[in-house]
VEXDREN-2710 file (C-alpha; in Angstrom, 1 decimal):
% VEXDREN-2710
k/r/px/py/pz
1/UNK/17.2/12.1/-15.7
2/UNK/17.1/12.1/-12.0
3/UNK/14.2/11.6/-10.0
4/UNK/11.5/13.8/-9.4
5/UNK/12.1/15.0/-5.6
6/UNK/16.1/14.4/-5.7
7/UNK/16.1/18.0/-8.5
8/UNK/13.9/19.8/-6.6
9/UNK/15.7/19.2/-3.2
10/UNK/19.2/19.9/-5.5
11/UNK/18.0/23.0/-6.5
12/UNK/17.4/24.8/-3.5
13/UNK/15.4/27.7/-4.2
14/UNK/12.3/26.1/-4.2
15/UNK/8.8/28.6/-3.7
16/UNK/5.2/28.0/-4.8
17/UNK/5.3/29.5/-8.1
18/UNK/8.0/26.6/-8.6
19/UNK/5.4/23.9/-7.4
20/UNK/3.2/25.3/-9.6
21/UNK/5.1/25.4/-12.8
22/UNK/5.7/21.2/-11.5
23/UNK/1.8/21.4/-11.4
24/UNK/0.9/22.6/-14.5
25/UNK/3.3/20.2/-16.4
26/UNK/2.3/17.4/-14.8
27/UNK/-1.6/18.4/-15.4
28/UNK/-1.3/19.0/-19.3
29/UNK/0.5/15.4/-19.5
30/UNK/-2.9/14.1/-17.8
31/UNK/-5.2/16.5/-20.2
32/UNK/-2.8/15.4/-23.1
33/UNK/-3.9/11.9/-22.4
34/UNK/-7.2/12.0/-21.9
35/UNK/-7.3/14.3/-25.2
36/UNK/-6.1/11.3/-26.7
37/UNK/-8.8/8.5/-24.6
38/UNK/-5.8/7.6/-22.6
39/UNK/-6.5/7.2/-18.5
40/UNK/-2.2/6.7/-16.6
41/UNK/-3.7/4.9/-13.8
42/UNK/-0.4/4.7/-11.9
43/UNK/0.5/8.5/-11.7
44/UNK/3.1/9.3/-9.1
45/UNK/6.4/10.8/-8.7
46/UNK/8.6/8.4/-10.0
47/UNK/7.0/8.0/-13.1
48/UNK/8.0/11.6/-14.2
49/UNK/11.7/12.2/-15.1
50/UNK/13.6/15.5/-16.2
51/UNK/14.2/15.0/-19.8
52/UNK/17.9/16.5/-18.7
53/UNK/20.2/18.0/-16.5
54/UNK/18.9/21.9/-17.2
55/UNK/16.9/24.1/-14.8
56/UNK/14.1/24.2/-17.1
57/UNK/14.2/20.6/-18.3
58/UNK/10.9/19.4/-19.7
59/UNK/9.2/16.7/-18.0
60/UNK/8.0/13.3/-19.2
61/UNK/6.2/10.8/-17.9
62/UNK/6.6/6.8/-18.3
63/UNK/5.3/3.8/-16.8
64/UNK/2.0/3.2/-19.4
65/UNK/2.3/-0.1/-17.7
66/UNK/-1.2/0.0/-16.0
67/UNK/-2.7/2.8/-18.4
68/UNK/-5.9/1.7/-20.5
69/UNK/-8.4/3.6/-23.3
70/UNK/-11.4/4.8/-22.0
71/UNK/-14.3/6.3/-23.5
72/UNK/-16.2/9.7/-21.5
73/UNK/-18.5/8.2/-19.0
74/UNK/-17.0/4.2/-19.5
75/UNK/-16.6/3.0/-15.8
76/UNK/-13.9/0.5/-14.7
77/UNK/-13.6/-1.8/-12.2
78/UNK/-9.8/-3.4/-12.0
79/UNK/-8.4/-1.8/-8.8
80/UNK/-5.6/-0.2/-10.0
81/UNK/-2.2/2.4/-8.8
82/UNK/0.5/3.2/-5.8
83/UNK/-1.0/3.6/-2.2
84/UNK/-0.6/6.7/-1.5
85/UNK/-1.9/8.0/-4.8
86/UNK/-4.9/5.7/-5.5
87/UNK/-8.1/7.9/-5.9
88/UNK/-11.4/6.5/-3.8
89/UNK/-13.5/5.3/-6.2
90/UNK/-10.9/3.1/-7.8
91/UNK/-10.5/1.2/-4.1
92/UNK/-14.7/1.3/-4.6
93/UNK/-14.0/-0.2/-7.8
94/UNK/-16.2/1.8/-9.7
95/UNK/-13.8/4.5/-11.5
96/UNK/-13.5/7.2/-14.8
97/UNK/-10.8/9.4/-16.0
98/UNK/-11.1/11.6/-12.5
99/UNK/-8.9/9.0/-10.6
100/UNK/-5.8/11.0/-12.7
101/UNK/-7.0/14.1/-11.4
102/UNK/-6.5/12.8/-7.8
103/UNK/-3.5/11.3/-8.2
104/UNK/-2.8/14.7/-9.6
105/UNK/-3.8/16.4/-6.7
106/UNK/-2.1/14.0/-3.8
107/UNK/1.6/14.6/-6.1
108/UNK/0.8/18.6/-5.9
109/UNK/0.2/18.4/-1.8
110/UNK/3.3/16.6/-1.7
111/UNK/4.9/19.1/-3.7
112/UNK/3.8/21.7/-1.0
113/UNK/4.2/20.0/2.3
114/UNK/7.0/17.0/1.4
115/UNK/4.4/15.1/3.6
116/UNK/1.6/12.5/1.3
117/UNK/-1.9/13.8/2.3
118/UNK/-2.8/10.0/3.3
119/UNK/-0.8/8.0/5.6
120/UNK/-0.4/4.9/7.6
121/UNK/1.4/2.2/8.4
122/UNK/0.2/-0.7/5.8
123/UNK/-1.5/-0.5/2.7
124/UNK/-4.6/-1.2/4.2
125/UNK/-4.2/1.6/7.0
126/UNK/-3.6/3.8/3.7
127/UNK/-6.4/2.9/2.3
128/UNK/-8.8/3.9/4.7
129/UNK/-6.8/7.2/5.0
130/UNK/-7.7/7.3/1.4
131/UNK/-11.7/6.7/1.6
132/UNK/-12.1/8.6/4.7
133/UNK/-10.9/11.6/2.4
134/UNK/-10.3/13.5/5.2
135/UNK/-7.3/16.1/4.1
136/UNK/-5.5/18.1/6.6
137/UNK/-4.7/21.8/5.8
138/UNK/-3.8/22.8/9.6
139/UNK/-0.5/21.6/10.3
140/UNK/2.9/23.1/9.6
141/UNK/3.6/24.0/6.5
142/UNK/-0.3/24.8/5.3
143/UNK/-0.5/28.0/7.2
144/UNK/2.0/29.8/5.2
145/UNK/0.8/28.4/2.1
146/UNK/-1.7/30.5/-0.2
147/UNK/-5.4/30.0/-0.1
148/UNK/-5.0/29.3/-4.3
149/UNK/-2.7/26.5/-3.4
150/UNK/-5.0/25.1/-0.9
151/UNK/-8.2/25.8/-3.0
152/UNK/-6.9/24.1/-6.0
153/UNK/-5.6/20.4/-4.0
154/UNK/-9.2/20.8/-2.6
155/UNK/-11.0/20.7/-5.5
156/UNK/-8.5/18.1/-6.9
157/UNK/-8.9/15.7/-4.0
158/UNK/-13.2/16.1/-3.4
159/UNK/-14.0/12.5/-2.8
160/UNK/-16.8/13.0/-5.0
161/UNK/-15.4/12.4/-8.6
162/UNK/-18.0/14.2/-10.1
163/UNK/-17.6/17.4/-8.6
164/UNK/-13.9/17.1/-9.2
165/UNK/-11.7/19.1/-11.5
166/UNK/-10.9/18.2/-15.2
167/UNK/-7.9/18.7/-16.4
168/UNK/-8.2/21.4/-18.5
169/UNK/-10.4/23.4/-15.4
170/UNK/-6.7/22.7/-13.1
171/UNK/-4.6/23.9/-15.9
172/UNK/-7.6/26.6/-15.6
173/UNK/-6.5/27.6/-11.6
174/UNK/-4.7/31.1/-10.9
175/UNK/-2.5/29.3/-9.0
176/UNK/-1.5/27.1/-11.8
177/UNK/-1.5/29.7/-14.8
178/UNK/1.5/31.2/-16.3
179/UNK/2.5/34.3/-14.6
180/UNK/-0.5/33.2/-12.0
181/UNK/-0.6/33.8/-8.4
182/UNK/1.2/31.8/-7.0
183/UNK/4.0/33.6/-4.5
184/UNK/8.0/33.3/-5.6
185/UNK/8.7/33.6/-1.8
186/UNK/10.5/30.4/-1.1
187/UNK/8.8/27.7/1.1
188/UNK/9.7/26.6/4.3
189/UNK/13.1/24.9/4.4
190/UNK/11.7/21.7/6.5
191/UNK/9.1/21.1/3.1
192/UNK/12.9/20.3/1.1
193/UNK/13.9/17.9/4.1
194/UNK/10.4/16.4/4.2
195/UNK/10.7/15.5/0.7
196/UNK/14.0/14.3/0.6
197/UNK/12.9/11.5/3.7
198/UNK/9.9/10.6/1.6
199/UNK/11.9/10.4/-2.0
200/UNK/14.5/7.9/0.3
201/UNK/11.8/6.1/2.0
202/UNK/10.0/5.7/-1.2
203/UNK/13.3/4.1/-2.9
204/UNK/13.6/2.0/0.3
205/UNK/10.6/0.6/-0.7
206/UNK/11.5/-0.6/-4.6
END
C-alpha cells in the first residue's frame, strides 16, 4: 500500500516522466470506468493506492461510494466530490463524465507542482476559485516545466466541459504516451517538499 504522495516522495528521483507515468495510470483507470459506463465522481489522490512495495507497483482505485452509472450525454445535478478536485460544472449542478477528467487534471497539476491549482481558507473560497477556473502557469515551478505538460493540464482544466479532453485523448497526448516527450530531468526539490506538506495537511483533515 502506502499513500499516493508519500510513496512518490519516498522514491526520491522524481521527474516529469514519472509524473506522466502516474498520470497515464490514473487516466487509464478513468477510461476503463467510462467505457463501462461508470462515473467515479470522487477522484483524488487518497483514492489511489499502490498495490505493493515494488517501484513499478500497479495503482488501484478505491472508494466508489459516489460513483454512478451513466449513459452518454446524461446530465447529473447532485453536488459530489472533494473541494480541491471538484469540477466547476458539478458546482453548477449540470455535469457528466467530463467531471472525472477535470479531477484528474487537478491531480496532475499537484503532481507537477506540489500544490493544488485552486486554493482557499474555506470550502467556499476553494469553490469560488474552481468556478473562476483561473489557473496559474507562471509561478514556480512552472517556468521549469515542459510546454507539453502545460498543454495537457490546460486542456484537462478547461472550464467548458465540452472543450475538455476525453480520457482517450489524454492517453494519446504526447506528454502522457509511453515513450512520450515528458523529460526525465528531476523536478525541483521544492515540489517534493510541497507534496509532503500537502499530504500531511490532507491527513490532518481526515
